[in-house]
N, C-alpha and C positions, 0 to 999 in steps of 0.2 A: 863154709860159706863166708867169703871175705866181705861182701857188700850186700846190703838190702836197700831197695829204693821203694818207698811208699809213694804212690802216685794218686793225685786227685783226691786229696783228703780235705775235710773241713777241720782245721786244726784249732782245738780248744785249749788255750794256754795264756796265762798271765793276763786274764781279764778280757780277752778278745776271742772271736771266732773268725778265722779267715781261711781262704782256700790256698792250698799249696802242696808241695812235695817235700819229703824228708829223705835224705840219704844217710845211711848208717854204714860206717867202716870200722872194722875191728872192734865192734861192740859199742862204739860211741857215735853220737850224731855229728856228722861231718858238715852237712849243709841243710839249710831250710830256705826254700825259695818258691816262687810262684810256679816255676817249671824247671825240672832237672832232667838231664839226659842219663839213660842207663849206659854203664860201661860194661866191658867184658867181665865175666865172673860176678855179675850182679843178679840177684834174685829180686824180681819186681813183684810187689804186692799192690794190687789194684784196690784202692779204697772206695772207688765208686761214689765219691762225694759223701761218704759216711764220716762220722766223727772220729778224729784221731786225738787222743788225750794222753797225758802222762798216766802211767799205770798207778793204781791206788797203792798207797803205802798204809797198810793197816797196822796201827800202833798197839793193837790189843787183841791178841789171839792166844789160844791155849791149844798148842799142837801136841801136847801130851808126852813129849820125849824129855827126859827119860822116866821110866817107871810106871807109866800109865798107857803103854802102847797098845793094849787091847782095845782102847777106844779110838785110836788113830795115832799117827806119828808124823814126823817132819816130812817124810816122803809123801804119804797119802794126802795130808792136809794141805801141803803146798801145791799139790796138783789141783785140788779143789779151788785153791786160791787163784791160780793162773787161769783156770777155766772161768773164773768170775772177774777177770781183769785186774786182779791184785798182783802186782809185780814184786812187792817187798812186804815183809811182815816183821813185827816185833813181838816176840813170844814172852809169855808171863812166867814167873818163877815158881809157881805152886805145883811143882812136879816132885818126883821121888828119885834122888834126894832133891830138896829145894835148892834153887839157885841163890845162895845167900853169901857167897864169898867169891874171890877171884878164881879159886881152884874150880869150883863147880861151874862158874861162868865160862871159863876157858874150855872146860871139858864139854860143855854144851855146844860151844862154837865148833870144836873139833868134830863132834858127832854130826853136825850139820853139813860139814864140808863134803861136797860131792853127792849129797843126797837130796837136795832141795830143788824143786822146779822154780821157786821164787827166791829172790834175795832175802837174807835173813839177818835179824838182829835180836838181842835178848836183853831183858830188863833184869837188874839185880833186885832181889827181894829183901825187904826189911823185916826184922823180927824185934822182939822186946830186948834182945841182948846182943845185936851184931853191929852196934854203932861203929866200932873200930873197922870192921869190914867195909862199911859204907864210906867212911872217911878215906879209906885206902883203895877204893874201887878203881879199876883200870878205866880211865876216861876214854880211851880209844876202843874199848871193847864193849862197854855197857851202853845201852840206849838211854836208860833212865833208872830211877829207884822206885820200885813199886811198894806201896804201903797199903795193906789191907786194914783199914780202920773199921771195917765191919767183917765179921766172919762170913765166908762164902763157902768155898771148897778148899780142902787142905787144912793145915794147922799153922797158918801164918798170921793169925790175928795179932795186931799190935794194939794192945789195950792198956798199956802202962803209960800214964801221962808223962812221966819223966823221960821215957824212951821216945815218945812222940816229940817232946820239946827238943831233945838232942838231935833227932833225925831232921826236923825242920830247920834247926840251927846250923847243922854241919853238912848236910847233904851237898855234895859238890856238883851233882847233876839234877836235872828236872825230877821232882817228886811227883809220881802219879798215885792218886788215891782212889780206892774203892770206899765210898762213904756210906755207911749204914751204922746205926747205933745198936750194937749187939745186945746190951741189957734190955733195951726197949723191945727188940725182936723176941728175945727169950720170954719176956713177960707176956707178950701177945700170943706166943705159941702156947704157953701154959694155959692161958684163958681159952684158947681154941680147943685144946685137948680136953679141958674140963667140960666144955660144952658138947663136943662132937666125938670124943674118944679117938679111935683110930680112923674114923670116917670123916676127916676134915674136908670140906668141899674145896675144890681148886680155886673157887672164887674168893676164898679167904686169903689167898697168897698176898695180894697187895695190901691187905689189912694187917697181916702178920708182919710182913716186911714193909712197914708202913711208910707213908709220906713223912710223918713226924720223925721216924728214925733216919730217913735220908736227909731231911733238912737239918736236923740237929748235928749230924756228923759233917755235912758239907759246911755248915757255919763254923764248926770247930776247925776244920782244915783251913778255911779262908782266914780265920782269926790267927791261927798259928803262922800262916804264910805272911800275913801283914806284919806280925810282931818280929819275925825273924828275917824278913826280906827273901823268902824262899821262892824259887821258881817252882810253881805249883800247877799241875794239870789234873783236874778232877774228871774222872771217867764216868761213862754211862749214866748221865743225869736223867731223872725220871719224873720230876714234879714241876708244876707251874711255879710253886713258891721258890724253888731253888734258882730260877732264872734271874731273879733280881740280884743275886749275889755277884753277877758278872757284868762287866762293862760291855756296852754295845760298841761296834766299830771294828776296823781292821785289827788284825792280831798285833802287827807292828811291834811295839816295845812292851806289850802286856807281860806282866810277871805272873799273873794268874789267868789260866786259860781253861776252857771247858769243852767237853766232848759229849756227843750223843751217838747212840748206836742204832743201826738200821731197824732192829726189832722194836725199839721204843718209838721210832718214827712211823712204823708201819702198823703195828698191832695196838689194840686197846683191851681193857678188861672185858669188853663185849665178846672177845674171841676166846675166852676161857671155856665157855660152854661148848664151842666147836672143837677146840684144839686141846683142851685140858692140860695135862702135864707136859705135852709137847712144847708148850711155850713157857714152862716154868723156868725162870731165870732169876738171878740175883744181881742187882736190885730188880724188883718185880715190875712187869708191865702194869701200868696204872690206867687211869681213865682216859676217855677220848678227849676231855678238856686238857689233861696233862699232855697228851700227844700233840694236840694242836698248839699248845703253848711252847713246846720244844721246837716244833716246826717254825713258829714265829721267831723264836730265839736264833735259829739257824739263819733265817732270812735277815735278821737284824745284826748278825755277826756277834751276838752274845756267845753262841756256840761256835767255836773255832775249828773243830776237827770232827770228822765223821769216821766211824769205825764199826767193827762187827762184834767183838767179844766172842768170836767163833770158839765154841766149847763143845766138842762132840762127846756124846755118850751113846753106848749101844742101846738099841730100842728097848730091850728088857730092863735096862737101868732107868729108863724114862717112864715106863709103864708101872702100874701098881698104885697103891695108896699115896695120897699127897705127901705124907711125912717121909716116905721111903724113896720117892721119885727124885732122881738127880736133877740138879739145876744147871741149865746151860743147853745150847743148841748149836748145830752147824749152820753157818750163815755165809761163809766166804764165797761160795760158788754163785750166789745170786745177789750179792750186795750192790754191785755197780749198776746192773740193769734195774734193780728195784729203785735205786736213787735216781736213775734216768727217768723212770716212770714218775717219780715224785716231782722231778723237774718239769716233766710234761704237764703236770697239774698247775704250773706257773707260780708256785710259791718260792721257788729257788731257781736261779738261772744255771745253765751248764757251766759258765765260767766260775760261778760261786761254788758249784759242786766240785769242780777240779781244784779250786783253791783249798777246799776243806778236806779233800781226800788225798791230795798230793803236795801242793805248794806249802801249805801251813804245817803239814806233818814234817816235811823235810826241814823247814825253818825251825820248828819248835825243838826238834831233837838234833839239830845241826848235822843232818845227814849230808854227806859230801857228794856233790855232783849228781844228784838224783832229784826227782820230784818236779822237774820242769822239762819242757821241750826247748832245749838250748844247745847251740853248737858247742861241742866239746864235752857235753854231759853224756853220761851213760844212757843208752837207748832202752829205757823202760817205758813201753808204749802199749796202748790198747786201742784197737779199732772197734767202735760200737756201731753196729748196723741198726739204724732206726727204721728200716723198712721191713724187718723180719721180726716175728714174735718168738718168744720163748715160752713153750708150754711145759711146765715142770714135770707133768706126768709122762712126757714123751722123751725124756732125756736121761742119760745115766747120771747118778749121783756119785761124785768122785770122792767125797769124804768117806773114810773107812766105815763109818757107822751106817751108811747106806740110806739115810732118810733126811728129810728137811721139813721144817714147818711150813715151807712154801708149796708143798704138794697140792696140786689142783689150781695153782695160780698161773695165770697167763700174763706175761710181761710184754710190753710194747717195744722191746728192743732185744738184740742178741749180741753176744760177744763174737766178733768175727775172727780177730787175731790178737794174741797177747805176745809181746816181745819182751824178753827179760835179758838185760845186759847184752843186747844186740842179737840174741838168738830167738828164733821163733819157738815159743814154749807151747803154744796152743793155737790151732787154726782150723777153721771150718769144722768145728765140733770134735776135733781129734787132738789128743795130746801129741806133741812133737818132741821137743827136748825135755827130758825129765830131770836134768841136772844142770840147768842153766844158771841157777841161783848162786850168787856170790855173797860173801859177808859184807854187811853194810859197814862203811867207814864214816867217821864223824870229823867235821872240821872244827876241832877244839884246840 
């Protein structure tokens, strides 16, 4: 297919919504105009005045390759992503073996070639003793440097203060942090075990992985970044108290940026009774007041980026007692329509949503020629049909694990078409190109 022509779209891009057509030639956007004519060899996609947006760039996913592929892999999870309007992803390093040097980084990129439905990038992981690998990271190959300042899954906790100082001082790329204070969590877990034994209620999760543990670690990361002039991006914030750590306003020249994930914007601790371990994640989903504060921070531009932290586990790994249930859930397939629903509640506009799911991500990580609907850029696009509903019980789940915490949910929009690097990856509820994804490149 040499050309695509998207007709009669409401284009959401760079702060505006306007009607128009978009022509794609050889994978790139050739023209954007109020009306464009179809040429020979042109495949016409009728948008029917639905929203045309830049595809989401999800900077925080766990696609489980290599070493954990019984849960999912680059192929299956990237299909779930494009079904959800995610055209590019950045995968985390806590796999087996972990992605902690240039060799494992390049091996992961090689493994992704020809396998992904979405474009792909990978973060390098920090450890207590790989500062030399961080200093020498391939700037053209890594999206950023991921630091687990709180233990989550895997064995990549960075808890040595000297190591943290060195990472924040010398990291040549943006540092992304998972912020929880592990000693505080371990002490809270010991208290819960003393009280409940092996029968810890799921409602204890946000008390064990507490707001105090999150705030203490986030403060520490911000302090380190201020002292060392680090480019810092704090992931999946969960508490009202943390919001004051970040400046309101456009991302612009911020050196410290913040992120929220869809599950912390959608669920609250009231949902533990209904969903139990299905919504167990680290850091924990907390109160309705925390959720509302995060939403306000998104609207105020304290929160710069929205993501999923897509982390699939097989259902038997999620079920069982609290202490044994895995933390994490599959979210990529429904992230964009869930966010469009939240925009429909009027606390965030669609142009803001696009800025935080595409523009800001591309800018923060210096992704080349993606994240915007611009002539000459790669055509990573999604058409969102706001006239059709998505009933989760009635559709296939594309993540390998086969379940979602959104089961039973009805959303007020539907993904009509996802285009990745100029190829139709998903359309009309059907996978199209399974291998459209290309490696992300960075303008550094």
